[in-house]
SEROKE-10168 format. One line per 5 residues: number of its first residue (from 1); their letters; for each residue x, y, z of C-alpha. Coordinates in nm, 4 decimals, decimal comma. Layout:
NUM> A> X Y Z | ...
This chain:
1> XXXXX> 0,0000 0,0000 0,0000 | 0,1093 0,3518 -0,0690 | 0,1606 0,6054 0,2007 | 0,0026 0,9515 0,2213 | 0,2532 1,2050 0,3232
6> XXXXX> 0,1133 1,5237 0,4799 | 0,3407 1,8194 0,4696 | 0,2705 2,0805 0,7357 | 0,4170 2,3500 0,5152 | 0,1463 2,2857 0,2488
11> XXXXX> -0,1365 2,3061 0,5065 | 0,0037 2,6240 0,6470 | 0,0293 2,7713 0,3003 | -0,3314 2,6765 0,2146 | -0,4598 2,8184 0,5417
16> XXXXX> -0,2688 3,1370 0,4870 | -0,4079 3,1809 0,1340 | -0,7660 3,1271 0,2552 | -0,7418 3,3931 0,5271 | -0,5340 3,6426 0,3374
21> XXXXX> -0,8244 3,8225 0,1641 | -1,0116 3,8914 0,4904 | -0,7816 4,1668 0,6238 | -0,7828 4,3238 0,2779 | -1,1636 4,3337 0,2690
26> XXXXX> -1,1750 4,4860 0,6164 | -0,9180 4,7486 0,5201 | -1,1134 4,8346 0,2057 | -1,4388 4,8777 0,4001 | -1,2671 5,1113 0,6441
31> XXXXX> -1,1363 5,3401 0,3718 | -1,3389 5,6551 0,2944 | -1,4980 5,6782 -0,0506 | -1,2949 5,8581 -0,3198 | -1,5309 6,1602 -0,3228
36> XXXXX> -1,4541 6,2610 0,0334 | -1,8091 6,2065 0,1651 | -1,8631 5,9875 0,4692 | -2,0549 5,6647 0,4236 | -2,3926 5,7190 0,5879
41> XXXXX> -2,5346 5,4365 0,7962 | -2,8593 5,2795 0,6962 | -3,1666 5,4380 0,8520 | -3,3400 5,2671 1,1349 | -3,6176 5,0272 1,0503
46> XXXXX> -3,9607 5,0432 1,2071 | -4,1622 4,7308 1,2966 | -4,3551 4,7588 0,9688 | -4,0521 4,7073 0,7496 | -4,0256 5,0643 0,6178
51> XXXXX> -3,7155 5,2723 0,6894 | -3,7589 5,5512 0,9411 | -3,6522 5,8785 0,7823 | -3,5366 6,1689 0,9961 | -3,7669 6,4678 1,0161
56> XXXXX> -3,6769 6,7254 0,7489 | -3,5447 7,0647 0,8358 | -3,7534 7,3743 0,7667 | -3,6303 7,6754 0,5734 | -3,7105 8,0384 0,6716
61> XXXXX> -4,0226 8,0247 0,4530 | -4,1641 7,7212 0,6314 | -4,0914 7,4769 0,3475 | -3,9378 7,1392 0,4437 | -3,5771 7,0740 0,3455
66> XXXXX> -3,3876 6,7471 0,3185 | -3,0085 6,7709 0,3304 | -3,0483 7,1427 0,2668 | -3,2533 7,0920 -0,0521 | -3,6171 7,1919 -0,0916
71> XXXXX> -3,8284 6,8790 -0,1338 | -4,1806 7,0246 -0,1484 | -4,3404 7,3327 -0,2945 | -4,5317 7,5869 -0,0892 | -4,9105 7,5518 -0,0858
76> XXXXX> -5,0840 7,6078 -0,4164 | -5,1906 7,9728 -0,4518 | -5,5639 8,0041 -0,4040 | -5,5940 8,3383 -0,5847 | -5,5388 8,3538 -0,9599
81> XXXXX> -5,6608 8,7093 -1,0142 | -5,9361 8,6094 -1,2559 | -6,2068 8,8207 -1,0911 | -5,9751 9,1208 -1,0767 | -5,8844 9,0801 -1,4442
86> XXXXX> -6,2527 9,0725 -1,5379 | -6,3157 9,3836 -1,3292 | -6,0206 9,5616 -1,4941 | -6,1537 9,4688 -1,8378 | -6,4996 9,5980 -1,7449
91> XXXXX> -6,3523 9,9278 -1,6224 | -6,1638 9,9610 -1,9531 | -6,4841 9,9039 -2,1516 | -6,6632 10,1710 -1,9466 | -6,3732 10,4092 -2,0070
96> XXXXX> -6,3986 10,3577 -2,3837 | -6,7757 10,4087 -2,3719 | -6,7317 10,7384 -2,1867 | -6,4695 10,8465 -2,4381 | -6,6979 10,7788 -2,7361
101> XXXXX> -6,9795 10,9588 -2,5577 | -6,7486 11,2562 -2,5171 | -6,6789 11,2514 -2,8902 | -7,0479 11,2332 -2,9760 | -7,1438 11,5201 -2,7483
106> XXXXX> -6,8445 11,7353 -2,8376 | -6,8460 11,7173 -3,2189 | -7,1189 11,9825 -3,2563 | -6,9027 12,2191 -3,0500 | -6,6071 12,2047 -3,2872
111> XXXXX> -6,7101 12,5154 -3,4774 | -6,7735 12,6983 -3,1528 | -7,0865 12,8094 -2,9739 | -7,2131 13,0895 -2,7564 | -7,1439 13,0130 -2,3909
116> XXXXX> -7,4307 13,2459 -2,2984 | -7,6619 12,9897 -2,4498 | -7,7781 12,7395 -2,1883 | -7,7737 12,4504 -2,4343 | -7,4151 12,5290 -2,5354
121> XXXXX> -7,3023 12,5606 -2,1761 | -7,4608 12,2268 -2,0795 | -7,2991 12,0561 -2,3747 | -6,9566 12,1973 -2,2863 | -6,9903 12,0885 -1,9247
126> XXXXX> -7,0983 11,7416 -2,0338 | -6,7935 11,7043 -2,2572 | -6,5696 11,8167 -1,9745 | -6,7265 11,5677 -1,7318 | -6,6930 11,2815 -1,9786
131> XXXXX> -6,3347 11,3799 -2,0601 | -6,2441 11,3643 -1,6901 | -6,4388 11,0468 -1,6125 | -6,2953 10,8360 -1,8961 | -5,9306 10,8511 -1,7793
136> XXXXX> -6,0468 10,8121 -1,4199 | -6,2105 10,4808 -1,5095 | -5,8960 10,3747 -1,6902 | -5,7051 10,4575 -1,3720 | -5,9397 10,2231 -1,1851
141> XXXXX> -5,8577 9,9531 -1,4412 | -5,4851 10,0092 -1,3817 | -5,5348 9,9822 -1,0061 | -5,7180 9,6516 -1,0527 | -5,4730 9,5021 -1,3005
146> XXXXX> -5,1762 9,5300 -1,0620 | -5,2990 9,2777 -0,7990 | -5,4592 9,0681 -1,0752 | -5,1262 9,0309 -1,2572 | -4,9475 8,9688 -0,9268
151> XXXXX> -5,1761 8,6786 -0,8321 | -5,1677 8,5446 -1,1868 | -4,7897 8,5489 -1,1998 | -4,7567 8,3564 -0,8737 | -5,0143 8,0984 -0,9818
156> XXXXX> -4,8450 8,0449 -1,3203 | -4,5035 8,0100 -1,1558 | -4,6358 7,7538 -0,9067 | -4,7896 7,5546 -1,1909 | -4,4592 7,5576 -1,3792
161> XXXXX> -4,2614 7,4370 -1,0760 | -4,5102 7,1581 -1,0111 | -4,5806 7,0425 -1,3695 | -4,3144 7,1998 -1,5903 | -4,5618 7,4124 -1,7884
166> XXXXX> -4,6117 7,6878 -1,8815 | -4,2578 7,8215 -1,9114 | -4,3154 8,1962 -1,9374 | -4,0327 8,4335 -2,0400 | -4,0609 8,6510 -1,7310
171> XXXXX> -3,7847 8,8938 -1,8309 | -3,9405 8,9587 -2,1715 | -4,2799 9,0182 -2,0116 | -4,1322 9,2658 -1,7651 | -3,9291 9,4543 -2,0267
176> XXXXX> -4,2184 9,4767 -2,2730 | -4,4490 9,5959 -1,9971 | -4,2050 9,8618 -1,8823 | -4,1641 9,9911 -2,2392 | -4,5385 10,0050 -2,3025
181> XXXXX> -4,6113 10,1718 -1,9709 | -4,3364 10,4314 -2,0052 | -4,3967 10,5306 -2,3669 | -4,7758 10,5510 -2,3656 | -4,8023 10,7126 -2,0242
186> XXXXX> -4,5707 10,9882 -2,1445 | -4,7647 11,0201 -2,4720 | -5,0959 11,0464 -2,2893 | -4,9643 11,3112 -2,0517 | -4,8127 11,5175 -2,3347
191> XXXXX> -5,1160 11,4983 -2,5664 | -5,3653 11,6514 -2,3251 | -5,2105 11,9948 -2,2719 | -5,1032 12,0099 -2,6374 | -5,4624 11,9702 -2,7524
196> XXXXX> -5,6296 12,1766 -2,4823 | -5,4007 12,4777 -2,5099 | -5,3417 12,4517 -2,8825 | -5,6843 12,3749 -3,0206 | -5,9483 12,4926 -2,7741
201> XXXXX> -5,9961 12,8567 -2,6843 | -6,1206 12,9606 -2,3449 | -6,4278 13,1160 -2,5052 | -6,4977 12,8065 -2,7214 | -6,4186 12,9967 -3,0394
206> XXXXX> -6,2793 12,8361 -3,3489 | -5,9055 12,7658 -3,3834 | -5,7132 12,6373 -3,6817 | -5,6567 12,2808 -3,5555 | -5,9985 12,2496 -3,3940
211> XXXXX> -6,1741 12,0319 -3,6529 | -6,3971 11,7286 -3,6162 | -6,1183 11,4982 -3,7269 | -5,8747 11,6539 -3,4821 | -6,1192 11,6359 -3,1934
216> XXXXX> -6,2137 11,2720 -3,2589 | -5,8532 11,1708 -3,3288 | -5,7315 11,3286 -3,0069 | -5,9884 11,1436 -2,7963 | -5,9175 10,8092 -2,9617
221> XXXXX> -5,5405 10,8611 -2,9339 | -5,5419 10,9388 -2,5625 | -5,7787 10,6482 -2,4963 | -5,5507 10,4076 -2,6828 | -5,2515 10,5447 -2,4905
226> XXXXX> -5,4278 10,4997 -2,1577 | -5,5317 10,1442 -2,2438 | -5,1823 10,0433 -2,3570 | -5,0399 10,2024 -2,0440 | -5,2657 9,9787 -1,8353
231> XXXXX> -5,1620 9,6782 -2,0436 | -4,7945 9,7556 -1,9921 | -4,8462 9,7866 -1,6188 | -5,0086 9,4444 -1,6118 | -4,7292 9,2819 -1,8154
236> XXXXX> -4,4632 9,4407 -1,5966 | -4,6301 9,3181 -1,2777 | -4,6921 8,9679 -1,4166 | -4,3348 8,9205 -1,5391 | -4,1875 9,0446 -1,2122
241> XXXXX> -4,4125 8,8257 -0,9950 | -4,3580 8,5162 -1,2116 | -3,9806 8,5560 -1,2198 | -3,9402 8,6235 -0,8487 | -4,1594 8,3287 -0,7499
246> XXXXX> -3,9599 8,0924 -0,9694 | -3,6334 8,2340 -0,8387 | -3,7459 8,1945 -0,4804 | -3,8797 7,8401 -0,4972 | -3,7260 7,6944 -0,8127
251> XXXXX> -3,4298 7,4632 -0,8616 | -3,1837 7,4613 -1,1522 | -3,0214 7,1349 -1,2649 | -2,7103 7,1069 -1,4810 | -2,4817 6,8123 -1,5670
256> XXXXX> -2,1208 6,8171 -1,4489 | -1,8076 6,6100 -1,4961 | -1,4949 6,6568 -1,2864 | -1,2020 6,4206 -1,2257 | -1,3929 6,1118 -1,3206
261> XXXXX> -1,7063 6,2092 -1,1286 | -2,0261 6,2581 -1,3269 | -2,3679 6,3699 -1,2137 | -2,6142 6,6569 -1,1911 | -2,5677 6,9726 -0,9849
266> XXXXX> -2,8732 7,1378 -0,8357 | -2,8718 7,5059 -0,7533 | -3,1264 7,7609 -0,6492 | -3,2421 7,9842 -0,3661 | -3,3579 7,7926 -0,0619
């Protein structure tokens, strides 16, 4: 029979090879990850099998944060400014109606009339009242359109942050509104004294530029200027409110690659 020869050196070598990887695995687990961030332990587990997450922090606006990042939007705005927009539109319609009434009553006075006549005096006073009331109603429309555009801008921005649509160009809205408001407000202010002092005499007598076409054109021009001024004010308010709401609550994501690390960076105001 043959003999089995057991060499202790072979057993020792086999035992050494089997245990050699263990210290290496332990050393590898103890090393920090290459990105310099500590390895976070697993969250605790509740009896129902779902991980227990720590309570999120809260930012100065009362919105929960997780690891310093906003995770929820503020409550959905309840006011969209629809009623105010309708009221502003109604005030604009009334202003136009008063302006056309002023044209209708004032056209017979273009060639002048005797202020000692009661009918002439009443007609002149009526034109003056209508001419003052029409821009006043347009001023009411401007006062209504400001909060309407403010509420609308916030509601549109919230909808974009929650659904991704609609993506409004807030800067373009604000710039266009500022241009409209500035130009047509200045035009409306300049047109009134130019017409009153240049075309209407204090005694209602005839002047060279005081024709039916001039009178009607002046009234239509100032009404268009007032309306576009209101429109510009609304666009300016809407663009500003929309942009600021998105800037305050929005996040911006951009890809990055640095030293072998790839991912997405998130930035914004929190």
